[in-house]
N, C-alpha and C positions, 0 to 999 in steps of 0.2 A: 530834414525829411526829404526823401527822394522825389524828384519831379522831372518833367521833361527838360527843365533848364539846368539840371544838375551838372551839365558839362558833357561834351561829346564822348569823352573817354569813358566815364562811368556809365553813360547811357548805352554806349556800344557794348560794354561788358555785359550789362543786364540783358540787352537785346540778343546777344549771341550765346548766352549761357546754355540754352536748350531745354531748360525746365521752366514751367510757368512761374513768373514772379510778378507780384503786383503789390501796390501800397494804398493804404487809406489814410486820410487825414483824421483829425479828432472828431469830425462830424460824419465819419463813415463814408466820405466821398472818395472815389477812386482818383488817385493823384498820379499813378504810374502803372503801366502795364506793358509787358513785352509780348513779342509775337507768339511765343509758346502759350501764353495765357489766352491770347485771342483765339488760337486754335482750340484750346481746351473749352473755352466758354461758348465759342461759336458766334462771337460778336467782334466787330472791329473796335480798335481803340477809340475812334471818333465817337462810336456809340456808347462807350463806357466811361471815358474820362469825365470827371466832374459829377458823375451820377452817384447817388447813394446806393450802397450795396443792397439794402433791404427793399429799395424800389425796383431794382433789377431782378432780384431773386426773393420775392416776398415769401416763398415757401420755406426759406431758410430761417425765418423768424421763429424763435422758440425751440429750434432743434439744436443739435450738438454744436454745429458751426457757430451759431449765435452765442451759446453758452461759453465755448472755449475762447472766442474772440474777446468777449467782455471780461473773462477771467484774466487773460493776458494783459489787458489794459488796467484792470483794477488792482491786480497783484504785481504789476510791473515785472513780469517774468515770462520767459519763452514757454509756449505750450506746443506740444506735438501730439497729434491724434490721427486716427483713421476714420474716414467717413465715406458713405456711399452717396455719390452725387446722382440724384434722381434724374436730372436733365441729361447729363452725359452718360448716365447708366454705367458707371464704372466706379471702382474704388480709388480713393485718393488718400495720400498721406499729407496732412497739412502741418506746416511748421510756421507759427506766427510769433514774430519778435516785436515787442513794444519798442518804439522810439520816442523821441521828445514830443513830437506832435502828431503821432499816429501809430500805424501798425504796418510792418512789412510782412508779407506772406509768401511762402514758398509752397507750391503744390506739386506733388510727385505722383504720377500715374503708377499705381501699384496693382492694377487690375489683374495682370498676368501673374503677379506674385500671389495674389489672393486666390486665384484659380488653382495655382500650383499647391498652395496650402490646403485648399479644399480637397484636392486630389489626394494629398498626403493623408489628410484626416480620414478620407474615405478608405484608402488602403489600410490605414491604421485600424479602423473599425473592422474591416474584413479580416485583418490579421488577428485581432483580438477575438473575433468570432471563431476563427479557425483554431486558435489556441484553446478557447473554451470548449469547443466541440471535440477536440482531440482526446482519444481515450488514454493517451499517455500523460503522465504527470509532467507539467511544465511550469517553470517560474523564471522571471527575469529580474535581475538585480541592477541597481545603478552602481556607479564606481565606488560608492561607499559601502556596498554590500546590503543596501536597503531594498526590500521587495517592492517592485513597481507593478508587476503583473504576476498572477498565480491562477491556475485554472482549477475547476471543480474536481477534475479527476485526481489531481495531486492531493487536494484537501480531503476528499472522501477516503482515499486510501491511507494517507500518512498522518493527517491531522484531523481525525474525526471529532466532531463536536465544535470545531471552530468555523467561523464564517469568513468568507473572502475578505470582507471589510476589516476583520480583526487581524488578518495576516498582512495586508498591504500596509507598508510603512514600517513594518518590523524588520529586524536584521536577519540575514541568512543564518547567523549564529543562533538566533532564537529557534529557527526550524531544526537545525542540527541538534540543539539541546533537547527539543521535544522528542526527537528520534533516538536520543541516547548515543550519538556519535560525535566525535571531535570535529569541530568546524574546520580546523586546519587540514584535516585528512580528506575532506570532501572534494569531489570533482569540480564543483562550482567555485570553491575557494581558489583552486588552481587556475580556473578560467579567469577569475578576477585579476590574477597575477600574470595574465597574458598567455597562458598555456591552453592548448586545445586538447581535451580529454575525450577519447572515444572508447566505447564499450568497456567501461570500467565497472567491475563487479563491486557493489557496496552492500554490506550486510548490517542488519540491526537485530533487535531482540526477536522479532517474529516476521521479518521480511528480508527478501533478497532482491536487489534491483540491478539492472544494467543502466549505468549513468553515462550520459554524453553531455559535455559542457563546452561551450565555446565563448571566447571573449567577444564583446561587442566593441567595434573600433570606430573612431571618427575618421574624417577624411585624411587626417595626417597619420593614421595608424596607431593612435593612442587608445588605450583601453578605457572605455567609458561605462562599462557594465559587463554583464555576463548572462548567458541563458543556459539553463539546464533542462534536459529532457530525460525522463526516467521511465523505464519499462519494467514493470513489476514481474519478476520471474519466480516469485515465491512458490506458486502452485507447480510450476515446471520443475523446480528443484525438489519439491516434495515428491512429485511423481517419479523423478529420476532416482530418488532415494528408495522409493517403493519398488521400482524395477530392479535396482541393485539388490534389494532385500529378497525379491522373488528369485533372482539369479542364485543367491546363496541357498534359498530353499530348494531350488531345482538341483543344485549340487548335492545337498544333503539327501534329497530324494533318491538320486542315483546311488549314493553311498548306502542308503537304507535298503534299496532294492537288491544291491549286490552283496555288500559286506554282511549285513544282518543274516541273510539266509545261509551264507557260507559259514558263519560263526555258529549259528544255532544248531546245526546238525552235529558237529563234533561235541558241542556243549551238552547236548542231550545224551550222547554216549558216555561222556565223562560223568555226568550226574547219575546216570544209571549204575555205573560201576561203583561210584562212591556210596550210593544208597545200599548196594549189595554188600560191599565190604564192611559198611558200618555195622552190619548185624553180626559180623564175625570177629571184629577186633576186640581186644581186651577192654574192659570197662573204663580203664583210665585214659583211653584214647577217644572215647565216644564224644567228649566235649570238643576236641579238635576237629573231628569229622563233622560235627554239627555246625561249627563255625564256617568250615569250607563249604558245606551245603548251603548255608544261609547266603554266603557271598556269591555262590553260583546262581541262586535265585535272584539276587540283586542284578547280576549281569543279564539274566534272562529278562528281567523287567526292563532293563536298559535297551535290550534288543527289541522288545515289544514296542517301546517308545520310538525307537528308530523307525520301525515299520509303520507306526502311526503317523509319522511325518509325511509319508509318501502321498502326493496328490492323486496318484493313480491307484491308490489302494481301493480294492473292491469293497463296496459297502452295500448293504441291503436296506434301502429306505422303504418304509411302508407307512401307511396312515396310522398314526397313534398320537396319544395326547401327552404333551410335555409334563403336565401335572401328574399323570399316572406314573411316568418314569421316576419323577422326584419322590413320589410316595413309596415306590418299590425300594429305593436306596436309602430312605430316611432312617431305618434301623441301623444300617451300617454307619451312617453319619453320626447318629446319636451316640453310638458306641465310642467314636473318636472324641466327640465334644464332651461327653461325661468324664472320660479319662482326664481331660484337661480342665475340668470345672468351667466349661464355657457353655453359655446358654444358646440354644438353637431356636431361631425364629423362622418359620416357614409361612409365607403369605402367598397363596395361590389364587389367581383370578379364575373364578368359576366360568367365565365366558371364554376361556382359552380354547380355540378350535383345534381339531386334530391337524397334525402336520405330517409331512413326509420325513420320517426320521429313522435313523439306524439306532435302535435303543442301546446297543452295546457301546457305540461311540458316544452317545449323549451321556450315558452313565459315566464313562471315563472322563468326559469333559467336566461334568459337575464335580465328580470326586477329586479331580486334579485341582480345580479352583478352590474347593472346600479345604483340601489339605494344605494348599498354598496359604489360605487365610489362617488356618489353625496354627501353622508354623510361624506366622507373623504376630500372633497374639501370645502374650506371656501369661496366660491364665486369666480367668474372669472375662467379662465382656460378652458381647452378643455377636453371633454369626448369623447373617440373614440370607435366606434364599427366597426370591420373589419372582412371580410371573405376572405379566401384565400385557393387555392387548391395547396397542396404540397405533392409530393410523393404519389399520388393517395389517399390522405386523405384530408378531409375538416377541415380547421382550423377556429375557431372563437376566435377573440381577443376582450377583453373589457379592455380599458386602461383609467386610470384617472390621474390627475395631483395633487393628494391629498398628505396627510401627509406621506403616505407609511406605511409599516409594519416592525417592528423590526425583525431582524434575529432570535431572540430568540422565536418569535411567529410563524414563517413561517411553521413549521412542526406541528402546532396545530390548525391552523385556520379552518380546515375542521372537527375538532372533535365536536361532539354534545355538546352544552352548553358552548363552549369556546367563550368568547367575551372580548374585551377590552373597549366596550362602556358601559357607565353608565346605559343606559336603554335598552341594547341589550339582546336578549334571547339566542344568541349563536346557533341559528338553521338555519339562512339564508344560510350560506355557506355549512352547512351540507346537507341542502336540495339540493343545487346545485350539490354537490358531488354525492348524491343519484340519481338525474336525469341523470347525465352523465353516471354513472355506468349502469343504466337501459338501456341506449342507446349504451352500449358496448364501450364507449369512455373513454378518460382520461382528467383530469383537473390538471393544474399546475399553480403556481403563481410565478411571479418575482416582487420583491419589495425591496426597501431600505428606511430607515428612511428619510423622507423629499424629496424623489425622485418619488413619485407616485407608483401606483401598476398596474400590467398587468396580467390579467387572460388569460390563453391559454387553449382552449378546442379543442380536436381533436376527430372528428367523423369518423368512418369507412364508406366506401361506402355501397351501398345497400346490397352487399353480406355479410357485417359484421353482 
């Protein structure tokens, strides 16, 4: 056991170590104390030596110090713990080592370290709050690729239905699997391998993001994790595609305004002469003239469609009822459906208000959609035309039971010249889209392969 008589050499070493060291005998009396311990406790060694620790510091009875000291004695093993000394008002790290007839204790002032740890925790909380409030998707992985932090913005956009607690502790590979992308191709995977990735475009089934990922390094420059920041540009890409589509429409409009007029005039002359000569040719040539005239009429219809694409086409909108226009063309539609043995269902909302419409254009719109549906149906089935008033807007639905449209084509069907039909021109639905735009409306399509197609047109009220 250490004592004041343990020899000048050992006593000098203990005295000059610079950290508080003291010893108790088996009766908990202080048997040795160095100068650093005197400073820590605020008592001289003369006041402390031979005194029972619990008499000097009765407030320590029953607290952690008491528990750990007795544990070291009873289990005969070293204990190390942190405690806040109420008298000194500072944090200490205590290391107590049992010896044959007592206990040797080393006390280390860790108050500055605890303050630094508290500051780190405070900064960590603020950083976590900043990450959580950030509108960009963010997550942090450890060096094994396990999620340590993930914010709500990321979960809401890319992992809907999951809670933050369900994500933390999972691997980054799990996230990439949920998104349908290969883990090894992600920016965060590269960051875990020490690479900094900036402004990388990553795409999934229904999203496009700009990904930035950086490795997290320790003081020696070793990668101990990675952080990824993701900016969702899906809507931006959609708008960019829409603008590109509008540019194509504008190009077609210029063609429609110029070429169509230039072609129509000589076509009219040619058609007039053919009709004149058809009355004078021998009977065995009438059939050939009829074929040529029919083809000219087809070209005329194509030119008409070209002109219908023009956004600046003059239209005469006046107050009238959509239901009335549908009733006016119902006989014409019935003629087509009867020929194909298809049932026609017309469901009109009696509360449909008058709208500002160009009746000729609306008739062309409906007939184009109807004929598109009839061509998709191979006989039998029902073709439905419906009007409905919803949210102060008038909805027009044209639904068929045909072959449907593949998902890969849905975003192209309104593009000029796009068609999947062998003899199609690719202008019919483009014309429909142009008519709807000129009426300040919207047109959408719902379809699946083999499940039929439904066109949804929404018109504003008179004030639109």
